N, C-alpha and C positions, 0 to 999 in steps of 0.2 A: 481806713474806711472813709470814703468821700462823703460829702454832705448829703448827696442824693443816692447813695448806694446802701444796700441792705443785704448782708451776707448772713444766711442762717444755715445751720447744719442739724442733722439728727445723729444719734449714736449709730455707728456702723454695726452691723449684725453678724454674729457668729452664724456660719452656714452648716452647722452640724444638724440643723433641723429647719423645716420651713417656718415662715413667720406665723406667729399666733396673734390672737386678738389684741393683746397689749402692745405688741410690736406695731401692728397696724394703726392703733390709736395714736401712737407717737407720730407716725408718718402723716396721718390724716390731719392732725392738729398742726404740724409744721407746714403742711401744704396750705391749710387755710390761712395761716399767717403770711406765707409767701404770696398767695393770691391777693390778700388784702394790701400788702405793700406795693404790689404792682398796680392795684387800683388807685393807690395814692400817687402813682407816677414815679415811684422810686425804682432805680436800677437795681433789681433784686437778683441775687444768685442763691439758689437753693441746692445744697449738697447732701447727698446720701451715699451709702456704700456698704460694702461687706468686709468683715473682719475674718481673714482666712488663715492667719498664722495662729492656730490654736491647737492645743493638745486634743481637745474634743473633736475638732474638725478632722485631724489626722486619724483619730480612732474610728470615726464614722466612715472615712474613705477606705480604711483597711478592712473594716467590717463588710463593706460592699465589694471588696476585691478590686478597688480602683486606685489609680495613682492620685495622690492628694491634689495635684494641680488640675487634673482632668475632672475630678470630683468638684472642685471649686468652680471650674468653668461651667459645669452643668448647673450648679446651684445658683450661680450668678444669673443665668438665664431664667431660672425658676423664680427667683426673688423679683427680678425686674418685670416679669410677666404679671406677678401678683400686684406690684405697684401700679402697673398700667391699668389693671382691672379695677383698682380702687381710685383711678384718675389722679394719681400723684404727679404733680407737674415739676419734678426735679430738673435742675439745669445741669447737674454734674453727678456722676456716679463713680466713686473711687473704690478700688479693690486693693487690699494690702499686698497682693502679689503683683500689682502693676509696677512697671519699671520706674515710672515717675515717683511712685511712693517709696520704693526701695532707695532711690537717689535722695529723696527728701529725708528719710530716716537717717541715712548715713551722714548726710550733711549736718543735720541738727545734732546728732550724736557727736560728730567731730567738733562742732562749735562748743558744745557743753564740756567736752573733754578738754578742749583748749583753755577753758576757763578754770581748769583744775577741779571740776566738780564730778569727775568720774575716777574711781580708784578701785584696785583689786581687793578682794576680801573673801571671807568664807561666810556662807549663809547657813544657819541652822534655825528651823522654825516650822510652823504649820502652814500648809498650802492647800487651798481648795481647788481641785482640778476643774470643777464645774464652772466656777466664776473666774478661774485663772488669777486668783488673788492670794497674796500672803497675808497671814493674820497673826497678830500678837495674842497671847493667852487672854488678855482682858477683852478682846473683841469677840472671842468665841463664846458659845453657849454650851456649857458642859462638854467642851472640846469639839463642838460641831460648828460648821459654818452657819452663821445667822441667817443667810439667804436661802440655802439649800437644805439645811438640817442634815447634812452629810458629814461624816468624820473628816476633819482636815488632816491630811497626811503629813507626817514629819519628813522634812527634807533637809539634807545636809550636803552641800556642794560648794565648790569654789566658784565665785561669781565676780562680777564687777558691780559697784554700787554708785548710786547718785547721791550727792550730798544734799538731800532734802532738808535736813536739819538746819543747814546754813540759811535757808530762806524763811524760817519760821516767823521772825519779827517783821520782815518786809511783807510777807503774805498777810499777816495779821493786820498790819497797818492798811494795806490795800482794801481788805474786806471791810474794815471799820470806816474807811474814808469813802467807800463806794458801795452804798447799800444796794444799788441796782446790780452789783456784780453777781450776787446769788439770790435767786428768787425761787419759790416764795420765802417768806420770812422764816418759816419753820426749818427749811433747808439751810438758810444762812446761819441760824442759831446752832444747828447741829455741827456745821463746819467750824464755826468759831470755837465751839467747845473742843473739837478735835485739835485745832491748831494751838489753842491756849494750853492744852494738856501736854504739849511737846510733840515734836516730830522726829522720827527716827529715819536715818538714811535707808534707802530702799535698794534692793537688788534689781538690776536692770538687765541681767543676762541669765541664760540657762546653759549649763554644760551637758545636761542630760536630754536635751530636746533638739532635734535637727531640723524640724519643719518650721523654718523661720528665716529672718534676715541675719546673715553673718555679722558678728560684732567687728567693726572696723579695726579695733586694736587687738583683737584675738579671735581669729576666724574659727577656732575650735569651739566657740560658743555662739549662741544665737541671742538676739535681742529679746528681752522679756516682752511678751505679747502686748501688755498694756502700754509700755513705753513706745512700742512700735505703733500700736493702733491710734493713740492720741494724735500722732503726727499727721494723720490723714487730713486733718482740717487745713493744714498748710501745704502738704504735698500735692493735694488735689488742685491747688491754685497755682502750682508752678514754683513753689518756694526754692526748689533745688536748681531751677533753670533760669532764674532771674526773669520769670514771666511777668509781664505788665499786669496780668490779672491779679497776681498776689498783692502788688502795691496798690492796686485799685480797690480791692475789696477787703483786705485785711486792715485792722482787726475785725473779726467776726462780730456782728451785732448781737447774735443770739446762738448759743448752743442749746439744743433741746435734748434732754437725756432723762433716763429713768432715775428715780430717787435712790436706787440701790448703787448707782455708780457715781454719785456726787463727789466722793472723796478723790477719785481719780481725776475728775474734771475740775474740781475746785481747790485741790491741794497739789497733786503731782503735776498736772498739766501747766498751771500758772507758774509753778517753780521752774519747770523746764524752760518755759518761755523767758522768764526773768534771767535765768542763767545765760541764755543765748542772746539776750538783748532784744527780744521781740515783744512788741506791745501785746498786752493781754486782751482777750475778748471782752466786750462790754458787759454781756449778761450770760449767765448759765442758768437755765430753768430746769429744775428737777421735778418732773411731773410724777403723779401718783400712778398706781397700778389699776388695771381693769380686770376684774374676775368674771368668769362666765358661769352662769347657773342655767342648766338645761331647761327645767320646768316645762311650761305649757307649749305644746305644738299646735298646729292648725292645719286644716285641709289645704289652704292655699300654699302653705310652706312645704307641704309634702314631706319629702325625706331629707330636707335640709337639717343638718346637725351643727355644722361649724358656721358661726356667724359670718366668717369671711366668704362663705359661699352664697350669701344673700345677693351679692353683686351679680351672680350668674342668673338669678331669677328676676330681680327687681332693678338691676343697675346698682352702681356704688352709692348713689346719693342717700337712700334711706338709712344705710348703715352709717355713713358719714354724719348725717343729721343726728341720729340717735346718740352716737358717741360724743359728739361735740356739744349737744344739748344737755346730756345727762351727766357727763363726767367733767367737772371743772379741772383744769390743769393742776391746781394746787392740792388736790386730794384724790383718794382712791374712789373707785366706782364699780358698779356691777352691770353686766349685760344679762338680761333674762329675756326669754322669748315672750313672756307675758307682758312685760313692760314695753318691749319693742313693738309688739302688735298694737298695744294701746296707743303708743306715741304715733305710730304709722297711721292708724285709722283716724285718730282725733286731730293731730296736728297737720299731717301731710294730706291725707285724703279729704277730710272735712274742711279744715280751715283754709289751707292753701289751694288745694286742688279745686274745691268748689268755688272759691273766689274767682279763679281764672276762668273756669268753664262757664260759670253763670254769667259773668260779665261779657264774655265773647258771645255766648248764646243770645243774650238780650240785644246786643248790637246787631247781630244777624237777624233776629226776629223782628225788631222794631225799626231797623233802618237799612235792611238789606246788606249789613256788614260794613256800610260806609261810615268812616270816622269823620264827622264834620267839625269845623272849627268853632265849637261852642263850649265855653267853660266859664261859668259865672263865679262870682265871689260872694255868694250868699252865705248865711251863717253856718249851715251844715258843711258846706264845702270848705269854708274857712277853718272849721274844727278839724276836718280831715287833713287839710294842708298843715295845720299846726302839729298834728300827731306825726305826719310824715317828716317834717323838718326836725322835730325832737328825736325821732327814731334815728335819723341819720347822725345827729350829734352824739346821741348816747351810744350808738353802734361804733362810731369811730373812736370814741373815748375808751370803750371797753376793749376793742381790739388793740389799741395802743398799749394797754396794760396786760395783754395776753389773756383777757377774760372772755374767751370765745363763747362760753355758755351765756354770758350776759349780752353779748352782741346778738346772738340768736334770739334771745328773748326781746330785745329791742326791735328786731325785725318783725317778730310775731305781734308786738303791740300794734304795729301798723296793719298787719294782715287782719287781726281781729277787729280793729276799728273800721277797716274797709268793709268787712262783712256786716258790721253793725250799721254802717252807712246804707247798705243795700236795704236792710229792713226798715230803716228810718225813711228813706226816700220812696220806697216801694215803686220801682220803675213800672211794674206791671199795672199799677193803678194809674200812673201818669200817662201810660200809653193809651188809655181808654178815652182821653180827652185831647182833641186836636189843639186846644188852646194852651196845653201844657207841654207841647212838643219840644220847645226849646229847653224847658226845665228838665225834661226826660233826657235829651241828648247831653246836656251839661252834666247831669248826674252820672251818666255812663262814661263820659270823658274823664270825670274826676276819678272814677274807678280805674280807668286805663292809666291815668297818671300815677295812681298809687301802685299799680302793678308794675309799671316801668321802674319805679324806684325800688320796689321789692325785688325785682329781678336782679338789679345790680347788687343790692345788699346780700342776696343769697349766693352770689358767685363764689366767695371763698369756701362756703360750707357745702353747697350743692352745685358745682359748676355745670354739670350736665343739665339739670332741671332749670337752672338759671337761663341757659341758652335756649332751652325748649320753651320757656315762658316768653322770652323775648321774641322768639320766632312766632309764637302763637298769637301775639298781638301785632304781628307784621311790621315790626320796626326794622329799619335798615341797620347795617352794622352788627355789632354784638355787644353783650354786656361787658365783656372783658376789655373792650376798647373805650369804655367810659372812664371818667376820673371822679373820684369822690369829692375832690375840691370844688367841682362844678356841678355836683349832683344836688338837685333841689326841685322844689315844686315849680313847674313852668307856668308862666302867666297866660300862655296860650297852648292850644293842643299841639303836641309834638307830631310832626309829619301828618297834618290833617290832609284828608283826601284819599288816604289809603283805605283798603278794604280788608276786613278780617273774615275768616271763615270758621265754621264749627271745628273744635279741636277734640282730639281723643283725651280721655281722662289722664291727668298727670300721674295720679297715684291710684290705680284700681284698688279697691278695698281688699284687705285680707280677711277672708271669711274664717270664723272660728268655730 
């Protein structure tokens, strides 16, 4: 990973069903981080993808009377359409049926085999078909999968194994010496306990399953889906082909995954990389889950039931805002219609929407829309400037630590202070006296300056509305062309001489 590059990934998704709210949360959070890094001027590559070699995927294809590959092709289009609808700005999309991925898997397997870390053996134990995971008896709850509460089936077959146990001490040392490797701390402690309790070698092939990548050393078997899937992070970057992109971006700066699959990403994956002599990713972030509670509906929402359908009616940004504001990455959270409507009306329609529409309306009303070069340094403006600059600092610090919810709150600190500034300066009163005209225009320009900064800070969370706000105050360029390093309160009016016009409400209220 170069000094100015940032490679981040999300978990690749099984395609036996369409994405749910929790899946969308992970992608939206990753997108916000990617957009923030681009605002920082970093060469960012954001990877997503689909996991297609799964027992569950093959079962779903058969149930629909479809060839597995054609089914996966159809679902790849469905997934990517949903991600486009949610304004996810991924740079690469990998599918485990892609030729480049197959080559990557076979190359890494061969490298690990060359190190003597693959050997034939017999597997007998419990296996959960739903999460495609092998379980020891101590990991099960009354013989059932802890994630799906379904009975883990007993499997007995001849397979090939990876010497995971060989890397126990080295893995433990890496985790202890690099506290940033696994975040948040609760996930790190979980994995430390797993590693300290001892690691068993793991089966990395299946003899009873044909929908997968053939094992290079025994083509009668296929590579275990998790051993296959994890390799997507390097196969997508051209690992098998000596692609310059791999050497440029690897190691990954950040893997973003659900807390239920941390063992694969923080134990199996790093051990595989150690075996092959490949540098480990810098950070694995295991986020919490998002649950959905139906509760209160409204007239405006009509027949919307699935939160992912909010984007069809209101655009993706209200959903993005709600999830990133309400659900910190380090814990679980809930989506309810009641809280969504409350946040939408209070934060988006009232705080943000009114700030923009009132400011533009007053410039149109009191100066024909003309933005003149008047910006004083009086006490109230100085206080607003101070809040703006502290918001930028707090925002950047929070995003650096992947605390997106805190970054959102830092932005809202400026939004609320700007609204308070309107009440304090009362432009409608200043407009009544010609002698206070300069004071009036300076106050309005201070609000414009706040909105300019707010537009940039909002970009990672609400990219569509960020661009709309930028356009509504008639600035040239776009917020995503700005750089956080140079973002700050300007000593003079930016692009003075331009004219603004009345704008449509950014967030029409949801009537209840």
